[in-house]
Each structure stands twice: as C-alpha cells, then as structure tokens.
N, CA, C and O atoms as a Tripos MOL2 file, in Angstrom:
@<TRIPOS>MOLECULE
protein
  292   291    73     0     0
PROTEIN
NO_CHARGES

@<TRIPOS>ATOM
      1 N           8.8020   -5.5260   17.8400 N.3       1 UNK1
      2 CA          8.5940   -4.0830   17.8610 C.3       1 UNK1
      3 C           9.9180   -3.4240   18.2310 C.2       1 UNK1
      4 O          10.5830   -3.8430   19.1790 O.2       1 UNK1
      5 N          10.2970   -2.3990   17.4850 N.am      2 UNK2
      6 CA         11.5620   -1.7220   17.7430 C.3       2 UNK2
      7 C          11.4370   -0.7900   18.9440 C.2       2 UNK2
      8 O          10.3360   -0.4410   19.3700 O.2       2 UNK2
      9 N          12.5860   -0.3970   19.4750 N.am      3 UNK3
     10 CA         12.6040    0.5550   20.5880 C.3       3 UNK3
     11 C          11.9060    1.8470   20.1760 C.2       3 UNK3
     12 O          11.1720    2.4360   20.9700 O.2       3 UNK3
     13 N          12.1280    2.2890   18.9430 N.am      4 UNK4
     14 CA         11.5200    3.5280   18.4300 C.3       4 UNK4
     15 C           9.9950    3.4750   18.5460 C.2       4 UNK4
     16 O           9.3720    4.4740   18.9050 O.2       4 UNK4
     17 N           9.3870    2.3230   18.2470 N.am      5 UNK5
     18 CA          7.9370    2.1990   18.2640 C.3       5 UNK5
     19 C           7.3730    2.1710   19.6810 C.2       5 UNK5
     20 O           6.2030    2.4950   19.8810 O.2       5 UNK5
     21 N           8.1780    1.7920   20.6590 N.am      6 UNK6
     22 CA          7.7050    1.7410   22.0370 C.3       6 UNK6
     23 C           7.8050    3.0970   22.7300 C.2       6 UNK6
     24 O           7.1460    3.3140   23.7460 O.2       6 UNK6
     25 N           8.6110    4.0070   22.2050 N.am      7 UNK7
     26 CA          8.8200    5.2970   22.8450 C.3       7 UNK7
     27 C           7.5610    6.1480   22.8230 C.2       7 UNK7
     28 O           6.8650    6.2310   21.8110 O.2       7 UNK7
     29 N           7.2870    6.7660   23.9360 N.am      8 UNK8
     30 CA          6.1650    7.6950   23.9950 C.3       8 UNK8
     31 C           6.5840    8.9970   23.3370 C.2       8 UNK8
     32 O           7.6770    9.5090   23.5780 O.2       8 UNK8
     33 N           5.7030    9.5200   22.5060 N.am      9 UNK9
     34 CA          5.9410   10.7870   21.8130 C.3       9 UNK9
     35 C           4.8780   11.7670   22.2680 C.2       9 UNK9
     36 O           3.8760   11.3820   22.8700 O.2       9 UNK9
     37 N           5.1040   13.0230   21.9780 N.am     10 UNK10
     38 CA          4.1690   14.0750   22.3510 C.3      10 UNK10
     39 C           3.8440   14.9170   21.1340 C.2      10 UNK10
     40 O           4.6990   15.1540   20.2800 O.2      10 UNK10
     41 N           2.5990   15.3660   21.0610 N.am     11 UNK11
     42 CA          2.1810   16.1830   19.9380 C.3      11 UNK11
     43 C           0.8100   16.7810   20.1860 C.2      11 UNK11
     44 O           0.3180   16.8190   21.3130 O.2      11 UNK11
     45 N           0.2020   17.2500   19.0940 N.am     12 UNK12
     46 CA         -1.1010   17.9000   19.1460 C.3      12 UNK12
     47 C          -1.9670   17.3580   18.0250 C.2      12 UNK12
     48 O          -1.4930   17.1570   16.9070 O.2      12 UNK12
     49 N          -3.2340   17.1230   18.3240 N.am     13 UNK13
     50 CA         -4.1770   16.7040   17.2890 C.3      13 UNK13
     51 C          -4.3980   17.9010   16.3690 C.2      13 UNK13
     52 O          -4.8770   18.9470   16.8050 O.2      13 UNK13
     53 N          -4.0450   17.7410   15.0880 N.am     14 UNK14
     54 CA         -4.1560   18.8570   14.1380 C.3      14 UNK14
     55 C          -5.3090   18.6840   13.1530 C.2      14 UNK14
     56 O          -5.7150   19.6410   12.4940 O.2      14 UNK14
     57 N          -5.8350   17.4640   13.0530 N.am     15 UNK15
     58 CA         -6.9980   17.2070   12.2030 C.3      15 UNK15
     59 C          -7.7900   16.0640   12.8230 C.2      15 UNK15
     60 O          -7.2150   15.1360   13.3900 O.2      15 UNK15
     61 N          -9.1170   16.1370   12.7100 N.am     16 UNK16
     62 CA         -9.9540   15.0050   13.1020 C.3      16 UNK16
     63 C         -11.2800   15.0990   12.3770 C.2      16 UNK16
     64 O         -12.0090   16.0820   12.5100 O.2      16 UNK16
     65 N         -11.5880   14.0600   11.6020 N.am     17 UNK17
     66 CA        -12.8470   13.9480   10.8730 C.3      17 UNK17
     67 C         -13.7150   12.9470   11.6290 C.2      17 UNK17
     68 O         -13.5600   11.7360   11.4710 O.2      17 UNK17
     69 N         -14.6280   13.4580   12.4490 N.am     18 UNK18
     70 CA        -15.4350   12.5960   13.3140 C.3      18 UNK18
     71 C         -16.2470   11.5600   12.5390 C.2      18 UNK18
     72 O         -16.2500   10.3940   12.9340 O.2      18 UNK18
     73 N         -16.9440   11.9310   11.4400 N.am     19 UNK19
     74 CA        -17.7240   10.9160   10.7240 C.3      19 UNK19
     75 C         -16.8660    9.7640   10.1840 C.2      19 UNK19
     76 O         -17.3140    8.6180   10.1650 O.2      19 UNK19
     77 N         -15.6560   10.0580    9.7510 N.am     20 UNK20
     78 CA        -14.7720    9.0150    9.2230 C.3      20 UNK20
     79 C         -13.9410    8.3570   10.3200 C.2      20 UNK20
     80 O         -13.4550    7.2390   10.1450 O.2      20 UNK20
     81 N         -13.7750    9.0470   11.4560 N.am     21 UNK21
     82 CA        -12.9770    8.5120   12.5450 C.3      21 UNK21
     83 C         -11.4870    8.5860   12.3000 C.2      21 UNK21
     84 O         -10.7120    7.8580   12.9200 O.2      21 UNK21
     85 N         -11.0820    9.4680   11.3940 N.am     22 UNK22
     86 CA         -9.6700    9.5890   11.0390 C.3      22 UNK22
     87 C          -9.1170   10.9310   11.4770 C.2      22 UNK22
     88 O          -9.8090   11.9480   11.4340 O.2      22 UNK22
     89 N          -7.8610   10.9220   11.8990 N.am     23 UNK23
     90 CA         -7.2400   12.1610   12.3310 C.3      23 UNK23
     91 C          -5.7530   12.1600   12.0850 C.2      23 UNK23
     92 O          -5.1780   11.1950   11.5820 O.2      23 UNK23
     93 N          -5.1450   13.2780   12.4580 N.am     24 UNK24
     94 CA         -3.7030   13.4650   12.3280 C.3      24 UNK24
     95 C          -3.2040   14.0950   13.6150 C.2      24 UNK24
     96 O          -3.7950   15.0480   14.1240 O.2      24 UNK24
     97 N          -2.1100   13.5530   14.1360 N.am     25 UNK25
     98 CA         -1.4260   14.1820   15.2580 C.3      25 UNK25
     99 C          -0.0660   14.6350   14.7390 C.2      25 UNK25
    100 O           0.6330   13.8820   14.0620 O.2      25 UNK25
    101 N           0.2980   15.8670   15.0630 N.am     26 UNK26
    102 CA          1.5910   16.4110   14.6570 C.3      26 UNK26
    103 C           2.5000   16.3940   15.8720 C.2      26 UNK26
    104 O           2.1780   16.9620   16.9150 O.2      26 UNK26
    105 N           3.6570   15.7230   15.7200 N.am     27 UNK27
    106 CA          4.5560   15.5970   16.8610 C.3      27 UNK27
    107 C           5.3590   16.8790   17.0730 C.2      27 UNK27
    108 O           5.2380   17.8370   16.3100 O.2      27 UNK27
    109 N           6.1790   16.8800   18.1200 N.am     28 UNK28
    110 CA          6.9350   18.0780   18.4920 C.3      28 UNK28
    111 C           7.9270   18.5100   17.4170 C.2      28 UNK28
    112 O           8.3410   19.6690   17.3880 O.2      28 UNK28
    113 N           8.3160   17.5820   16.5280 N.am     29 UNK29
    114 CA          9.2440   17.9040   15.4430 C.3      29 UNK29
    115 C           8.5110   18.3720   14.1910 C.2      29 UNK29
    116 O           9.1430   18.6980   13.1860 O.2      29 UNK29
    117 N           7.1700   18.4080   14.2470 N.am     30 UNK30
    118 CA          6.3800   18.8450   13.1010 C.3      30 UNK30
    119 C           6.0130   17.7360   12.1320 C.2      30 UNK30
    120 O           5.4880   18.0090   11.0520 O.2      30 UNK30
    121 N           6.2810   16.4880   12.4990 N.am     31 UNK31
    122 CA          5.9600   15.3500   11.6370 C.3      31 UNK31
    123 C           4.5220   14.9140   11.9060 C.2      31 UNK31
    124 O           4.1160   14.7650   13.0590 O.2      31 UNK31
    125 N           3.7580   14.7130   10.8380 N.am     32 UNK32
    126 CA          2.3580   14.3210   10.9540 C.3      32 UNK32
    127 C           2.2290   12.8060   10.9550 C.2      32 UNK32
    128 O           2.8740   12.1130   10.1680 O.2      32 UNK32
    129 N           1.3750   12.2960   11.8620 N.am     33 UNK33
    130 CA          1.1190   10.8620   11.9650 C.3      33 UNK33
    131 C          -0.3890   10.6500   11.9550 C.2      33 UNK33
    132 O          -1.0940   11.2200   12.7880 O.2      33 UNK33
    133 N          -0.9020    9.8370   11.0210 N.am     34 UNK34
    134 CA         -2.3360    9.5720   10.9870 C.3      34 UNK34
    135 C          -2.7450    8.6730   12.1540 C.2      34 UNK34
    136 O          -1.9230    7.9470   12.7130 O.2      34 UNK34
    137 N          -4.0210    8.7350   12.5090 N.am     35 UNK35
    138 CA         -4.5630    7.8180   13.5050 C.3      35 UNK35
    139 C          -6.0300    7.5580   13.2220 C.2      35 UNK35
    140 O          -6.6940    8.3380   12.5390 O.2      35 UNK35
    141 N          -6.5260    6.4560   13.7530 N.am     36 UNK36
    142 CA         -7.9430    6.1070   13.6730 C.3      36 UNK36
    143 C          -8.5380    6.3020   15.0620 C.2      36 UNK36
    144 O          -7.8340    6.1700   16.0630 O.2      36 UNK36
    145 N          -9.8130    6.6110   15.1280 N.am     37 UNK37
    146 CA        -10.4520    6.8770   16.4180 C.3      37 UNK37
    147 C         -10.3160    5.7170   17.4010 C.2      37 UNK37
    148 O         -10.3980    5.9310   18.6110 O.2      37 UNK37
    149 N         -10.1120    4.5030   16.9140 N.am     38 UNK38
    150 CA         -9.9320    3.3640   17.8170 C.3      38 UNK38
    151 C          -8.5860    3.4330   18.5420 C.2      38 UNK38
    152 O          -8.3520    2.6660   19.4760 O.2      38 UNK38
    153 N          -7.6990    4.3410   18.1240 N.am     39 UNK39
    154 CA         -6.3900    4.5060   18.7670 C.3      39 UNK39
    155 C          -6.4540    5.4270   19.9810 C.2      39 UNK39
    156 O          -5.4530    5.5940   20.6780 O.2      39 UNK39
    157 N          -7.6210    6.0320   20.2470 N.am     40 UNK40
    158 CA         -7.7700    6.9040   21.4140 C.3      40 UNK40
    159 C          -7.8850    5.9980   22.6390 C.2      40 UNK40
    160 O          -8.8000    5.1800   22.7300 O.2      40 UNK40
    161 N          -6.9600    6.1480   23.5680 N.am     41 UNK41
    162 CA         -6.8060    5.1970   24.6780 C.3      41 UNK41
    163 C          -8.0280    5.0640   25.5720 C.2      41 UNK41
    164 O          -8.2970    3.9750   26.0790 O.2      41 UNK41
    165 N          -8.7730    6.1400   25.7790 N.am     42 UNK42
    166 CA         -9.9110    6.0430   26.7100 C.3      42 UNK42
    167 C         -11.1690    5.4670   26.0620 C.2      42 UNK42
    168 O         -12.2020    5.3400   26.7200 O.2      42 UNK42
    169 N         -11.0890    5.1150   24.7680 N.am     43 UNK43
    170 CA        -12.2190    4.5020   24.0840 C.3      43 UNK43
    171 C         -13.3060    5.4700   23.6590 C.2      43 UNK43
    172 O         -14.3730    5.0370   23.2250 O.2      43 UNK43
    173 N         -13.0600    6.7820   23.7720 N.am     44 UNK44
    174 CA        -14.1070    7.7620   23.5050 C.3      44 UNK44
    175 C         -14.4740    7.8980   22.0300 C.2      44 UNK44
    176 O         -15.5940    8.3050   21.7220 O.2      44 UNK44
    177 N         -13.5700    7.5730   21.1130 N.am     45 UNK45
    178 CA        -13.7910    7.6570   19.6630 C.3      45 UNK45
    179 C         -13.9240    9.1030   19.1470 C.2      45 UNK45
    180 O         -14.3060    9.3080   17.9950 O.2      45 UNK45
    181 N         -13.6180   10.0910   19.9780 N.am     46 UNK46
    182 CA        -13.6910   11.4890   19.5690 C.3      46 UNK46
    183 C         -12.6280   12.2740   20.3340 C.2      46 UNK46
    184 O         -12.4150   12.0600   21.5280 O.2      46 UNK46
    185 N         -11.9640   13.1910   19.6210 N.am     47 UNK47
    186 CA        -10.9450   14.0240   20.2590 C.3      47 UNK47
    187 C         -10.9210   15.3660   19.5360 C.2      47 UNK47
    188 O         -11.0160   15.4140   18.3090 O.2      47 UNK47
    189 N         -10.7960   16.4290   20.2740 N.am     48 UNK48
    190 CA        -10.8560   17.7700   19.6930 C.3      48 UNK48
    191 C          -9.5260   18.1660   19.0530 C.2      48 UNK48
    192 O          -8.4530   17.8490   19.5660 O.2      48 UNK48
    193 N          -9.6200   18.8640   17.9260 N.am     49 UNK49
    194 CA         -8.4380   19.4530   17.3080 C.3      49 UNK49
    195 C          -7.8280   20.4260   18.3090 C.2      49 UNK49
    196 O          -8.5420   21.1900   18.9580 O.2      49 UNK49
    197 N          -6.5090   20.3920   18.4300 N.am     50 UNK50
    198 CA         -5.8100   21.2540   19.3680 C.3      50 UNK50
    199 C          -5.4820   20.5730   20.6850 C.2      50 UNK50
    200 O          -4.7840   21.1450   21.5230 O.2      50 UNK50
    201 N          -5.9830   19.3450   20.8800 N.am     51 UNK51
    202 CA         -5.7090   18.6150   22.1200 C.3      51 UNK51
    203 C          -4.2580   18.1440   22.1470 C.2      51 UNK51
    204 O          -3.8300   17.4430   21.2300 O.2      51 UNK51
    205 N          -3.4880   18.5110   23.1750 N.am     52 UNK52
    206 CA         -2.1350   17.9580   23.3180 C.3      52 UNK52
    207 C          -2.2420   16.4990   23.7710 C.2      52 UNK52
    208 O          -3.0280   16.1780   24.6630 O.2      52 UNK52
    209 N          -1.4470   15.6190   23.1520 N.am     53 UNK53
    210 CA         -1.5320   14.1920   23.4400 C.3      53 UNK53
    211 C          -0.1460   13.5620   23.5650 C.2      53 UNK53
    212 O           0.8510   14.0910   23.0740 O.2      53 UNK53
    213 N          -0.1240   12.4200   24.2370 N.am     54 UNK54
    214 CA          1.0210   11.5210   24.1500 C.3      54 UNK54
    215 C           0.5530   10.3550   23.2840 C.2      54 UNK54
    216 O          -0.6390   10.0560   23.2320 O.2      54 UNK54
    217 N           1.4950    9.6970   22.6050 N.am     55 UNK55
    218 CA          1.1450    8.5900   21.7180 C.3      55 UNK55
    219 C           2.3830    7.7540   21.4340 C.2      55 UNK55
    220 O           3.5050    8.1430   21.7610 O.2      55 UNK55
    221 N           2.1600    6.6110   20.8250 N.am     56 UNK56
    222 CA          3.2340    5.7510   20.3320 C.3      56 UNK56
    223 C           3.0080    5.5510   18.8430 C.2      56 UNK56
    224 O           1.9300    5.8510   18.3310 O.2      56 UNK56
    225 N           4.0170    5.0460   18.1450 N.am     57 UNK57
    226 CA          3.8800    4.7160   16.7350 C.3      57 UNK57
    227 C           3.8140    3.2140   16.5670 C.2      57 UNK57
    228 O           4.4800    2.4650   17.2810 O.2      57 UNK57
    229 N           3.0030    2.7830   15.6150 N.am     58 UNK58
    230 CA          2.8680    1.3640   15.2920 C.3      58 UNK58
    231 C           2.8690    1.2130   13.7770 C.2      58 UNK58
    232 O           2.4420    2.1230   13.0670 O.2      58 UNK58
    233 N           3.3420    0.0770   13.2720 N.am     59 UNK59
    234 CA          3.3370   -0.1530   11.8230 C.3      59 UNK59
    235 C           1.9170   -0.1060   11.2700 C.2      59 UNK59
    236 O           0.9700   -0.5650   11.9090 O.2      59 UNK59
    237 N           1.7890    0.4500   10.0870 N.am     60 UNK60
    238 CA          0.4960    0.5230    9.3910 C.3      60 UNK60
    239 C           0.6950    0.0050    7.9670 C.2      60 UNK60
    240 O           1.7880   -0.4240    7.5950 O.2      60 UNK60
    241 N          -0.3550    0.0510    7.1990 N.am     61 UNK61
    242 CA         -0.2870   -0.4110    5.8110 C.3      61 UNK61
    243 C           0.6970    0.4150    4.9990 C.2      61 UNK61
    244 O           0.9350    1.5890    5.2840 O.2      61 UNK61
    245 N           1.2560   -0.2130    3.9960 N.am     62 UNK62
    246 CA          2.1270    0.4900    3.0590 C.3      62 UNK62
    247 C           3.4770    0.8910    3.6420 C.2      62 UNK62
    248 O           4.1410    1.7810    3.1090 O.2      62 UNK62
    249 N           3.8880    0.2460    4.7280 N.am     63 UNK63
    250 CA          5.1860    0.5540    5.3090 C.3      63 UNK63
    251 C           5.2230    1.8370    6.1210 C.2      63 UNK63
    252 O           6.2860    2.2630    6.5710 O.2      63 UNK63
    253 N           4.0760    2.4440    6.3050 N.am     64 UNK64
    254 CA          3.9980    3.6770    7.0900 C.3      64 UNK64
    255 C           3.7750    3.3390    8.5550 C.2      64 UNK64
    256 O           3.6490    2.1740    8.9320 O.2      64 UNK64
    257 N           3.7310    4.3820    9.3670 N.am     65 UNK65
    258 CA          3.4260    4.2310   10.7880 C.3      65 UNK65
    259 C           2.2170    5.0910   11.1140 C.2      65 UNK65
    260 O           1.9540    6.0900   10.4440 O.2      65 UNK65
    261 N           1.4890    4.6980   12.1430 N.am     66 UNK66
    262 CA          0.3550    5.4840   12.6000 C.3      66 UNK66
    263 C           0.4500    5.6740   14.1100 C.2      66 UNK66
    264 O           1.0850    4.8880   14.8130 O.2      66 UNK66
    265 N          -0.1870    6.7210   14.5850 N.am     67 UNK67
    266 CA         -0.2020    6.9930   16.0130 C.3      67 UNK67
    267 C          -1.2070    6.0590   16.6790 C.2      67 UNK67
    268 O          -2.3050    5.8450   16.1650 O.2      67 UNK67
    269 N          -0.8200    5.5050   17.8260 N.am     68 UNK68
    270 CA         -1.7040    4.6440   18.6130 C.3      68 UNK68
    271 C          -1.5940    5.0410   20.0770 C.2      68 UNK68
    272 O          -0.6750    5.7620   20.4670 O.2      68 UNK68
    273 N          -2.5200    4.5750   20.8710 N.am     69 UNK69
    274 CA         -2.5330    4.8350   22.3120 C.3      69 UNK69
    275 C          -2.5050    6.3390   22.6230 C.2      69 UNK69
    276 O          -1.7630    6.7940   23.4940 O.2      69 UNK69
    277 N          -3.3360    7.1020   21.8870 N.am     70 UNK70
    278 CA         -3.4170    8.5480   22.1160 C.3      70 UNK70
    279 C          -4.0350    8.8300   23.4680 C.2      70 UNK70
    280 O          -5.1120    8.3280   23.7900 O.2      70 UNK70
    281 N          -3.3420    9.6430   24.2620 N.am     71 UNK71
    282 CA         -3.8330   10.0070   25.5830 C.3      71 UNK71
    283 C          -3.7020   11.5110   25.7630 C.2      71 UNK71
    284 O          -2.6000   12.0510   25.6630 O.2      71 UNK71
    285 N          -4.8030   12.1910   26.0240 N.am     72 UNK72
    286 CA         -4.7120   13.6410   26.2900 C.3      72 UNK72
    287 C          -3.7600   13.9010   27.4530 C.2      72 UNK72
    288 O          -3.7170   13.1400   28.4200 O.2      72 UNK72
    289 N          -2.9920   14.9980   27.3400 N.am     73 UNK73
    290 CA         -2.0460   15.3510   28.4060 C.3      73 UNK73
    291 C          -2.6290   16.4480   29.2490 C.2      73 UNK73
    292 O          -1.9950   16.8950   30.2050 O.2      73 UNK73
@<TRIPOS>BOND
     1     1     2 1
     2     2     3 1
     3     3     4 2
     4     3     5 am
     5     5     6 1
     6     6     7 1
     7     7     8 2
     8     7     9 am
     9     9    10 1
    10    10    11 1
    11    11    12 2
    12    11    13 am
    13    13    14 1
    14    14    15 1
    15    15    16 2
    16    15    17 am
    17    17    18 1
    18    18    19 1
    19    19    20 2
    20    19    21 am
    21    21    22 1
    22    22    23 1
    23    23    24 2
    24    23    25 am
    25    25    26 1
    26    26    27 1
    27    27    28 2
    28    27    29 am
    29    29    30 1
    30    30    31 1
    31    31    32 2
    32    31    33 am
    33    33    34 1
    34    34    35 1
    35    35    36 2
    36    35    37 am
    37    37    38 1
    38    38    39 1
    39    39    40 2
    40    39    41 am
    41    41    42 1
    42    42    43 1
    43    43    44 2
    44    43    45 am
    45    45    46 1
    46    46    47 1
    47    47    48 2
    48    47    49 am
    49    49    50 1
    50    50    51 1
    51    51    52 2
    52    51    53 am
    53    53    54 1
    54    54    55 1
    55    55    56 2
    56    55    57 am
    57    57    58 1
    58    58    59 1
    59    59    60 2
    60    59    61 am
    61    61    62 1
    62    62    63 1
    63    63    64 2
    64    63    65 am
    65    65    66 1
    66    66    67 1
    67    67    68 2
    68    67    69 am
    69    69    70 1
    70    70    71 1
    71    71    72 2
    72    71    73 am
    73    73    74 1
    74    74    75 1
    75    75    76 2
    76    75    77 am
    77    77    78 1
    78    78    79 1
    79    79    80 2
    80    79    81 am
    81    81    82 1
    82    82    83 1
    83    83    84 2
    84    83    85 am
    85    85    86 1
    86    86    87 1
    87    87    88 2
    88    87    89 am
    89    89    90 1
    90    90    91 1
    91    91    92 2
    92    91    93 am
    93    93    94 1
    94    94    95 1
    95    95    96 2
    96    95    97 am
    97    97    98 1
    98    98    99 1
    99    99   100 2
   100    99   101 am
   101   101   102 1
   102   102   103 1
   103   103   104 2
   104   103   105 am
   105   105   106 1
   106   106   107 1
   107   107   108 2
   108   107   109 am
   109   109   110 1
   110   110   111 1
   111   111   112 2
   112   111   113 am
   113   113   114 1
   114   114   115 1
   115   115   116 2
   116   115   117 am
   117   117   118 1
   118   118   119 1
   119   119   120 2
   120   119   121 am
   121   121   122 1
   122   122   123 1
   123   123   124 2
   124   123   125 am
   125   125   126 1
   126   126   127 1
   127   127   128 2
   128   127   129 am
   129   129   130 1
   130   130   131 1
   131   131   132 2
   132   131   133 am
   133   133   134 1
   134   134   135 1
   135   135   136 2
   136   135   137 am
   137   137   138 1
   138   138   139 1
   139   139   140 2
   140   139   141 am
   141   141   142 1
   142   142   143 1
   143   143   144 2
   144   143   145 am
   145   145   146 1
   146   146   147 1
   147   147   148 2
   148   147   149 am
   149   149   150 1
   150   150   151 1
   151   151   152 2
   152   151   153 am
   153   153   154 1
   154   154   155 1
   155   155   156 2
   156   155   157 am
   157   157   158 1
   158   158   159 1
   159   159   160 2
   160   159   161 am
   161   161   162 1
   162   162   163 1
   163   163   164 2
   164   163   165 am
   165   165   166 1
   166   166   167 1
   167   167   168 2
   168   167   169 am
   169   169   170 1
   170   170   171 1
   171   171   172 2
   172   171   173 am
   173   173   174 1
   174   174   175 1
   175   175   176 2
   176   175   177 am
   177   177   178 1
   178   178   179 1
   179   179   180 2
   180   179   181 am
   181   181   182 1
   182   182   183 1
   183   183   184 2
   184   183   185 am
   185   185   186 1
   186   186   187 1
   187   187   188 2
   188   187   189 am
   189   189   190 1
   190   190   191 1
   191   191   192 2
   192   191   193 am
   193   193   194 1
   194   194   195 1
   195   195   196 2
   196   195   197 am
   197   197   198 1
   198   198   199 1
   199   199   200 2
   200   199   201 am
   201   201   202 1
   202   202   203 1
   203   203   204 2
   204   203   205 am
   205   205   206 1
   206   206   207 1
   207   207   208 2
   208   207   209 am
   209   209   210 1
   210   210   211 1
   211   211   212 2
   212   211   213 am
   213   213   214 1
   214   214   215 1
   215   215   216 2
   216   215   217 am
   217   217   218 1
   218   218   219 1
   219   219   220 2
   220   219   221 am
   221   221   222 1
   222   222   223 1
   223   223   224 2
   224   223   225 am
   225   225   226 1
   226   226   227 1
   227   227   228 2
   228   227   229 am
   229   229   230 1
   230   230   231 1
   231   231   232 2
   232   231   233 am
   233   233   234 1
   234   234   235 1
   235   235   236 2
   236   235   237 am
   237   237   238 1
   238   238   239 1
   239   239   240 2
   240   239   241 am
   241   241   242 1
   242   242   243 1
   243   243   244 2
   244   243   245 am
   245   245   246 1
   246   246   247 1
   247   247   248 2
   248   247   249 am
   249   249   250 1
   250   250   251 1
   251   251   252 2
   252   251   253 am
   253   253   254 1
   254   254   255 1
   255   255   256 2
   256   255   257 am
   257   257   258 1
   258   258   259 1
   259   259   260 2
   260   259   261 am
   261   261   262 1
   262   262   263 1
   263   263   264 2
   264   263   265 am
   265   265   266 1
   266   266   267 1
   267   267   268 2
   268   267   269 am
   269   269   270 1
   270   270   271 1
   271   271   272 2
   272   271   273 am
   273   273   274 1
   274   274   275 1
   275   275   276 2
   276   275   277 am
   277   277   278 1
   278   278   279 1
   279   279   280 2
   280   279   281 am
   281   281   282 1
   282   282   283 1
   283   283   284 2
   284   283   285 am
   285   285   286 1
   286   286   287 1
   287   287   288 2
   288   287   289 am
   289   289   290 1
   290   290   291 1
   291   291   292 2
@<TRIPOS>SUBSTRUCTURE
     1 UNK1         2 RESIDUE 1 A UNK
     2 UNK2         6 RESIDUE 1 A UNK
     3 UNK3        10 RESIDUE 1 A UNK
     4 UNK4        14 RESIDUE 1 A UNK
     5 UNK5        18 RESIDUE 1 A UNK
     6 UNK6        22 RESIDUE 1 A UNK
     7 UNK7        26 RESIDUE 1 A UNK
     8 UNK8        30 RESIDUE 1 A UNK
     9 UNK9        34 RESIDUE 1 A UNK
    10 UNK10       38 RESIDUE 1 A UNK
    11 UNK11       42 RESIDUE 1 A UNK
    12 UNK12       46 RESIDUE 1 A UNK
    13 UNK13       50 RESIDUE 1 A UNK
    14 UNK14       54 RESIDUE 1 A UNK
    15 UNK15       58 RESIDUE 1 A UNK
    16 UNK16       62 RESIDUE 1 A UNK
    17 UNK17       66 RESIDUE 1 A UNK
    18 UNK18       70 RESIDUE 1 A UNK
    19 UNK19       74 RESIDUE 1 A UNK
    20 UNK20       78 RESIDUE 1 A UNK
    21 UNK21       82 RESIDUE 1 A UNK
    22 UNK22       86 RESIDUE 1 A UNK
    23 UNK23       90 RESIDUE 1 A UNK
    24 UNK24       94 RESIDUE 1 A UNK
    25 UNK25       98 RESIDUE 1 A UNK
    26 UNK26      102 RESIDUE 1 A UNK
    27 UNK27      106 RESIDUE 1 A UNK
    28 UNK28      110 RESIDUE 1 A UNK
    29 UNK29      114 RESIDUE 1 A UNK
    30 UNK30      118 RESIDUE 1 A UNK
    31 UNK31      122 RESIDUE 1 A UNK
    32 UNK32      126 RESIDUE 1 A UNK
    33 UNK33      130 RESIDUE 1 A UNK
    34 UNK34      134 RESIDUE 1 A UNK
    35 UNK35      138 RESIDUE 1 A UNK
    36 UNK36      142 RESIDUE 1 A UNK
    37 UNK37      146 RESIDUE 1 A UNK
    38 UNK38      150 RESIDUE 1 A UNK
    39 UNK39      154 RESIDUE 1 A UNK
    40 UNK40      158 RESIDUE 1 A UNK
    41 UNK41      162 RESIDUE 1 A UNK
    42 UNK42      166 RESIDUE 1 A UNK
    43 UNK43      170 RESIDUE 1 A UNK
    44 UNK44      174 RESIDUE 1 A UNK
    45 UNK45      178 RESIDUE 1 A UNK
    46 UNK46      182 RESIDUE 1 A UNK
    47 UNK47      186 RESIDUE 1 A UNK
    48 UNK48      190 RESIDUE 1 A UNK
    49 UNK49      194 RESIDUE 1 A UNK
    50 UNK50      198 RESIDUE 1 A UNK
    51 UNK51      202 RESIDUE 1 A UNK
    52 UNK52      206 RESIDUE 1 A UNK
    53 UNK53      210 RESIDUE 1 A UNK
    54 UNK54      214 RESIDUE 1 A UNK
    55 UNK55      218 RESIDUE 1 A UNK
    56 UNK56      222 RESIDUE 1 A UNK
    57 UNK57      226 RESIDUE 1 A UNK
    58 UNK58      230 RESIDUE 1 A UNK
    59 UNK59      234 RESIDUE 1 A UNK
    60 UNK60      238 RESIDUE 1 A UNK
    61 UNK61      242 RESIDUE 1 A UNK
    62 UNK62      246 RESIDUE 1 A UNK
    63 UNK63      250 RESIDUE 1 A UNK
    64 UNK64      254 RESIDUE 1 A UNK
    65 UNK65      258 RESIDUE 1 A UNK
    66 UNK66      262 RESIDUE 1 A UNK
    67 UNK67      266 RESIDUE 1 A UNK
    68 UNK68      270 RESIDUE 1 A UNK
    69 UNK69      274 RESIDUE 1 A UNK
    70 UNK70      278 RESIDUE 1 A UNK
    71 UNK71      282 RESIDUE 1 A UNK
    72 UNK72      286 RESIDUE 1 A UNK
    73 UNK73      290 RESIDUE 1 A UNK
C-alpha cells in the first residue's frame, strides 16, 4: 500500500443510495470517490448525505480507488 493510500482525507458524503448501499464522498479538492456501505467504519451501513467524514483510499476494480474507513467527523 502506498503512502498516498494510507493518508487520511476529509470530505463530505454527496450521494448515498441506501437500497444499493453505494455512495460518493467528495474530498476537499472536489474529487469524487465512490464507496460501499461496508466501508462505513462503525458498521451502520447507512450515512446521510451532507455528513462530513474522514476516509482513506484503497484500490478498487478497474484501476480506480474507492473510499474506505469512512468516519463521521
């Protein structure tokens, strides 16, 4: 894992589809990162749009990255 992937980032949940368990967090630079509900650190599987969060990036399919370890701030 690279140093970049271990760094904690900050952003806001900008989309969340509860039935599908998929969402998007937009970081402070305006870059969107997808996430799955299993990436929510407290295990709740649900997070409100507009929630400020900290997160890390991890490799995902297709050479992309996804947000993991989402924690409300």
